[in-house]
C-alpha positions in Angstrom: 155.4 65.9 101.8 156.6 63.3 99.1 160.0 63.1 98.1 162.0 60.7 95.4 164.6 58.8 96.1 166.9 58.4 92.8 169.0 55.6 93.2 172.2 56.2 90.6 175.3 54.6 89.8 177.9 53.1 87.6 176.0 50.9 85.1 178.8 49.4 83.5 180.3 48.4 86.6 177.0 46.8 88.2 177.0 44.2 85.2 180.5 43.5 85.8 179.3 43.0 89.3 180.0 39.4 90.7 176.4 37.6 90.7 176.4 37.0 94.0 176.5 40.6 95.3 173.9 41.8 92.5 172.1 39.4 94.5 172.3 40.5 97.5 171.7 44.1 96.4 168.5 42.9 95.0 167.2 41.2 98.3 168.5 44.3 100.1 166.3 46.4 98.1 163.3 43.9 98.6 163.8 44.2 102.0 163.7 48.1 102.1 160.6 48.3 100.3 159.2 46.0 102.8 160.1 48.3 105.6 158.9 51.1 103.7 155.9 49.2 102.9 155.3 48.5 106.7 155.9 52.3 107.7 153.3 53.4 105.4 155.8 56.0 104.0 156.2 54.4 100.2 154.6 55.9 97.8 155.7 53.8 94.9 159.3 52.2 94.0 161.0 50.8 90.6 164.1 49.8 89.2 165.3 51.3 85.9 166.2 49.5 82.5 169.6 50.8 81.5 170.8 54.2 79.6 170.9 52.2 76.5 166.9 51.0 76.3 166.2 55.0 77.2 165.2 58.5 74.6 165.6 61.9 75.6 163.3 63.9 74.0 165.3 68.2 73.5 164.0 70.8 71.8 166.8 72.2 69.1 165.9 75.2 66.7 162.5 75.3 68.2 162.1 71.7 66.4 161.7 68.2 69.5 164.8 65.9 69.1 164.8 62.0 70.2 167.7 60.7 70.9 168.6 57.0 71.7 170.3 56.5 75.0 173.2 56.1 76.6 173.2 60.0 76.7 174.9 60.7 79.9 178.1 62.3 80.3 179.2 60.8 83.2 179.5 57.3 84.6 176.8 57.3 86.7 173.0 56.4 85.4 169.8 56.5 87.5 168.9 53.2 88.1 165.5 53.0 89.8 163.7 55.5 92.2 161.8 55.1 95.7 158.3 57.8 96.3 158.0 58.3 99.6 155.5 60.4 102.2 157.8 62.1 104.7 157.0 64.8 107.6 160.1 66.2 107.0 163.5 66.1 104.7 165.4 64.6 107.2 163.3 61.4 107.7 163.5 61.0 104.2 166.9 61.5 104.4 167.0 58.7 107.1 165.1 56.7 104.8 167.5 57.6 102.2 170.6 55.9 104.2 169.0 52.8 104.5 168.9 52.1 100.9 171.4 49.6 99.3 174.5 50.8 96.9 177.3 49.2 96.1 180.3 51.5 96.1 180.3 54.5 94.2 176.4 54.6 94.0 174.9 57.9 95.7 170.9 58.6 96.5 169.3 62.1 95.7 166.5 63.4 97.7 164.7 65.4 95.9 161.3 67.1 97.6 158.2 67.5 95.0 156.2 70.2 93.9 152.5 69.6 95.6 150.5 70.0 92.6 
């Protein structure tokens, strides 16, 4: 089964973090991605651009509306993801626990509906 490991955190705090700290997190992600790749579990992964560069499409009064970001009502924003293939949710959670995070960040583990 495929799982999305959704990486969330505070974009403003991340922007203010010391450069050395962010470099260490990025390097940690490189190592994690290499480990995933070597295990055969990695399907795909990407870092996302900030909310301020995003758009959201909604239906309101039967019409599609496009809104520019930022649009979150919370401090947390989706910063990236890994798409992995695992036999069980427990295995996916174990992989998610290895993802480098800054204080206050979190990972959502979401199973994907098979097509």
